[in-house]
C-alpha positions as semicolon CSV with decimal commas, in nm:
position;residue;x (nm);y (nm);z (nm)
1;M;4,514;15,247;9,911
2;D;4,703;14,944;9,756
3;F;4,618;14,814;9,413
4;D;4,657;14,510;9,211
5;R;4,762;14,548;8,847
6;F;4,639;14,323;8,557
7;S;4,625;14,340;8,187
8;V;4,299;14,280;8,029
9;A;4,318;14,165;7,644
10;L;4,045;14,160;7,413
11;L;4,044;13,952;7,100
12;V;3,862;14,130;6,814
13;L;3,754;13,965;6,494
14;R;3,919;14,124;6,212
15;A;3,691;14,258;5,921
16;D;3,974;14,122;5,664
17;A;4,004;13,777;5,858
18;P;4,103;13,515;5,622
19;Q;3,836;13,259;5,503
20;L;3,908;12,914;5,639
21;S;3,779;12,596;5,563
22;E;3,601;12,398;5,850
23;A;3,913;12,188;5,903
24;E;4,136;12,497;5,899
25;A;3,916;12,678;6,144
26;A;3,906;12,372;6,391
27;A;4,282;12,331;6,370
28;L;4,308;12,706;6,423
29;Q;4,093;12,704;6,727
30;D;4,263;12,406;6,884
31;A;4,594;12,592;6,839
32;H;4,443;12,887;6,994
33;L;4,316;12,691;7,308
34;D;4,664;12,507;7,343
35;H;4,811;12,854;7,358
36;L;4,585;12,985;7,611
37;A;4,645;12,668;7,812
38;R;5,004;12,706;7,803
39;L;4,988;13,069;7,894
40;H;4,773;12,975;8,190
41;E;5,023;12,687;8,295
42;S;5,301;12,925;8,279
43;G;5,104;13,173;8,530
44;A;5,074;13,470;8,284
45;L;4,726;13,396;8,229
46;L;4,453;13,407;8,533
47;A;4,133;13,377;8,326
48;A;4,013;13,373;7,969
49;G;3,689;13,288;7,784
50;P;3,476;13,376;7,495
51;L;3,266;13,676;7,484
52;M;2,888;13,576;7,390
53;G;2,687;13,800;7,147
54;G;2,731;14,189;7,140
55;E;2,641;14,421;6,899
56;D;2,810;14,299;6,584
57;N;3,000;13,987;6,761
58;S;3,329;14,128;6,675
59;F;3,462;14,105;7,049
60;C;3,541;13,747;7,055
61;G;3,739;13,684;7,387
62;L;3,868;13,827;7,700
63;S;4,188;13,751;7,883
64;I;4,315;13,847;8,209
65;L;4,678;13,831;8,268
66;H;4,898;13,877;8,557
67;V;5,186;14,065;8,360
68;G;5,241;14,424;8,241
69;V;5,085;14,548;7,939
70;D;5,385;14,539;7,727
71;E;5,424;14,139;7,802
72;A;5,059;14,085;7,767
73;W;5,080;14,246;7,398
74;A;5,364;14,009;7,330
75;L;5,213;13,702;7,460
76;K;4,862;13,787;7,297
77;E;5,027;13,852;6,954
78;A;5,181;13,518;6,951
79;D;4,844;13,338;6,970
80;P;4,825;13,131;6,636
81;A;4,466;13,299;6,582
82;V;4,640;13,647;6,585
83;V;4,917;13,541;6,407
84;A;4,689;13,384;6,105
85;G;4,520;13,732;6,077
86;R;4,168;13,594;6,237
87;F;4,193;13,825;6,531
88;S;4,348;14,153;6,636
89;V;4,427;14,235;7,023
90;T;4,366;14,533;7,237
91;V;4,539;14,524;7,578
92;L;4,426;14,758;7,886
93;P;4,585;14,792;8,204
94;W;4,353;14,710;8,486
95;M;4,393;14,822;8,884
96;V;4,145;14,684;9,152
97;P;4,196;14,722;9,515
98;A;4,439;14,474;9,644
99;G;4,262;14,147;9,717
100;A;3,963;14,220;9,547
101;M;4,012;13,955;9,284
102;H;4,080;13,563;9,358
103;F;4,159;13,333;9,105
104;Q;4,116;12,954;9,164
105;P;4,341;12,669;9,018
106;A;4,168;12,545;8,696
107;R;4,241;12,339;8,395
108;F;4,223;12,484;8,065
109;P;4,144;12,267;7,761
110;R;4,394;12,230;7,476
111;S;4,146;12,169;7,224
112;A;3,760;12,174;7,153
113;A;3,744;11,839;7,188
114;E;3,881;11,846;7,531
115;A;3,637;12,144;7,613
116;R;3,352;11,937;7,541
117;E;3,448;11,666;7,771
């Protein structure tokens, strides 16, 4: 059987995340969204979005990337929210039967304001 290979990245809220003002948090979120949009436009990122709820709300986001694990680590570690110490990253290889996953073209917002449009 043939398999398609992806990398799944989880953003985890760090216990030692810096305290940010409302303006700083908004700017960091916009930088994070812009980073995701650029990864999507490059073809590396297939899907991404926030994780809602959970036991302790520490799992904040999930991304599916069409790159190997090492490249996924590098791309996700370059996220401004990771660089700023808000999130840590976990990347896992993921295999599914060939053709099981289909991703349609989509537009990723570059800011929170654009996401609300």
